[in-house]
N, C-alpha and C positions, 0 to 999 in steps of 0.2 A: 193547649190545643183543645177545642171542643170537638168531641165525637158524637156521632149520632148514627142510628139505623134509619136508612131511607127506603122508599119503595119508588120503583118507577110506574107511572101512570100507563105506561105501554103495556103492562100485564092486564090491563083491562080494555085496551085501545081507546083510552080517554072516553070511554063510554059512560054518559051521564047516570044512566040506570045502575051502573056498578060502582059509582063514587063511594058508597058506603064501605065497600070492600077494602079500599085504601086505608081507612081509618079504623078496621077492626081490631087489629093487633096493638095493644098499647105499648109494646116496645118499639114500633116505628114511630119515630119523631120528626120524620121529613118525608115529603112527598116531591118527586120530579116529575112534571107533567108539561105536556103541550099539545098542540094541534087539536083543541076543542072544536067540536062540530059547530059551534055558535056563540055568541056572546053570552046568551042566556045560560047555556051549560057553565061556560065559565064564572059567571055570576053565582050559579047554583054551588059550582066547586069552592069557591071563596066563602059563601055562606055557612058550608060544612066545616072549612078550614077555620074560620073565626070562631066556631064553637068548641075547639079542641085545642090542645097545646102542642101544635104541630107547625114547623116551617116548610117553606116551599121553594122550589127552583123551577125556572121555566126552561123546556127543553124546546127552543125556537123551531118552528113559528109557533104563535099564540093559536091561530086558528087554521084548521085544514085549508087546503087549496093556496096558502099564501107561500112565499118564498122560502125554501127549505135549504137549498145548496147553492144559491145564485151570488154569493157575496163575491166570489172570486172570478166567476165566468158565467154566462148565461146557460142554464139548464132549462127552466120554464120561464123565467122572468129575467129582464134587464138588471144588471148589477145595480145599478143607481136605484132602480126601484128597491131591490133588495135591502140595500144601505138604509134607505130611507124608511122601510118597515122596520128594520132592526133597531134604529136609532130611536123610533117612536116606542116600540116594545121595552127597550132598555129604560126610558123615561118612565113609561107606564108601570113596570114592574118595580121600579125603584120606588115610586109612589105607593105600591101596594105592600112595599116590605119583602120582597122576594131576596133571597139569600143569593142567587147568582142567575145568569142566563148562559145556557148551554146551546152552542151552535155546531152542528155537524156540518163539515166542509166534504164536498165531493169533488173531485178533480177528475174530468174527463180524460181518458187516455188518448193521446193525440197520435196520430198516424204518422209515421216518417214517410217524407216523400223521397 
């Protein structure tokens, strides 16, 4: 089994200005990140990543304001849209060599009638 030390991009809120902080410690060899503010910022992250010996995983969604919790039921987006987005991300991340894609589910508490 391969073990590594990973760091979450949430510690910098996926702020492009702070990307270098994620790569500062040589003991960290994996970054989990998502909710990039733009495609440009994601490409910037990939540029830094490609110059380091570091793997990455996506914490879906790839970009802010996309579906985050809607795969099971509508929170902000229709589930059909959420699944299309997720399937597109899986394909794209696979092409880029992501180790995994993490999805967080939110189940709204339903009131009993």
